[in-house]
C-alpha positions in Angstrom: -17.8 -12.5 35.8 -15.9 -11.0 33.2 -15.9 -12.5 29.5 -13.8 -11.8 26.9 -10.9 -13.2 24.9 -7.1 -13.2 25.8 -4.3 -15.2 24.1 -0.9 -15.4 26.2 3.0 -16.0 25.7 4.5 -18.8 27.0 5.6 -17.0 29.8 2.3 -15.7 30.7 2.0 -11.9 29.3 -1.3 -11.3 27.2 -0.1 -11.5 23.7 -3.8 -10.6 22.9 -6.7 -8.6 24.3 -9.8 -8.0 23.0 -8.9 -4.1 23.0 -5.8 -4.8 20.9 -6.8 -3.6 16.9 -6.8 -6.6 13.8 -7.2 -5.1 10.3 -9.9 -5.9 8.0 -8.7 -6.5 4.5 -11.6 -4.6 2.2 -10.5 -5.1 -1.7 -7.7 -4.2 -4.1 -7.2 -2.3 -7.0 -4.7 -2.7 -10.0 -2.3 0.0 -11.2 -1.3 -0.8 -14.4 0.1 2.2 -16.5 1.2 3.2 -19.9 4.8 3.1 -20.8 7.5 5.9 -20.6 8.8 7.5 -17.9 7.0 10.7 -17.9 3.6 9.0 -18.9 3.7 7.1 -15.8 2.5 10.1 -13.6 -0.5 9.3 -13.2 -3.3 9.2 -10.0 -6.7 7.5 -9.2 -9.1 6.7 -6.6 -11.9 4.6 -5.6 -15.2 5.2 -3.2 -15.7 2.0 -0.8 -18.3 3.2 2.2 -16.5 0.1 4.1 -13.7 2.3 4.4 -16.0 4.9 7.1 -16.7 1.8 9.6 -12.8 1.8 11.1 -9.0 3.8 10.2 -8.4 3.1 6.6 -4.8 1.6 5.8 -3.2 0.5 2.7 0.0 -1.3 1.4 1.3 -1.4 -2.5 3.0 -4.6 -3.7 4.8 -4.0 -7.3 3.7 -6.4 -10.1 7.7 -7.3 -10.9 10.4 -5.8 -9.8 13.0 -7.9 -11.5 15.1 -6.6 -14.2 16.6 -8.7 -17.0 19.5 -10.9 -15.6 17.9 -11.1 -12.2 18.9 -7.9 -11.1 16.1 -6.0 -8.6 14.7 -2.7 -8.4 16.4 -0.7 -5.7 14.4 2.4 -6.2 10.8 1.7 -7.9 8.7 4.6 -7.2 5.3 3.3 -5.1 1.7 5.6 -5.1 1.5 7.8 -2.2 -1.9 7.3 -0.8 -4.3 9.4 1.1 -7.9 8.5 2.4 -11.0 11.4 2.9 -14.6 9.9 4.0 -15.0 6.7 2.1 -12.1 7.4 -0.6 -8.9 6.1 -1.4 -7.0 8.4 -3.6 -3.7 7.2 -4.8 -1.7 9.2 -6.9 2.7 9.1 -8.3 4.1 12.6 -8.0 7.1 13.4 -9.7 10.3 14.4 -7.7 13.8 15.2 -8.2 14.3 11.9 -6.5 11.9 10.2 -8.9 14.2 12.1 -11.5 17.3 10.6 -9.9 16.4 7.3 -10.1 14.9 6.6 -13.0 18.3 8.4 -14.3 20.7 6.2 -12.2 18.9 3.2 -12.4 16.3 3.2 -14.8 13.2 3.4 -12.1 10.3 5.1 -11.9 6.8 4.8 -10.7 6.0 0.9 -10.5 2.8 -0.7 -11.9 1.3 -3.2 -9.3 -1.7 -3.4 -6.7 -3.0 -1.7 -3.8 -4.5 -3.5 -1.0 -6.6 -1.4 1.6 -8.7 -2.1 4.4 -9.8 -0.5 8.0 -8.3 -1.3 11.5 
């Protein structure tokens, strides 16, 4: 007899099976940079051996994208995130696009939190 876990949709099709991959959150790191557009192109890294236990992933949530008067940033800049072994590296890279966002909207690299895990 076969054993395992499966969940089904109302129509009887498999919704979840033991062969599906689920993410496991491992942690988060806060990015809080100095003021001034040109001062905000920073980078950093964290080491966590648990990143070696699966396929790493990350996502960024900004602290606050609201401007005075309730307007929200249209072009806030998220960090570039890369993984190598048990290390996650983040960086803000200055490009023509970031300069345009700053010039036209006053936006740029954003403070926030990187959440990371493995699937």
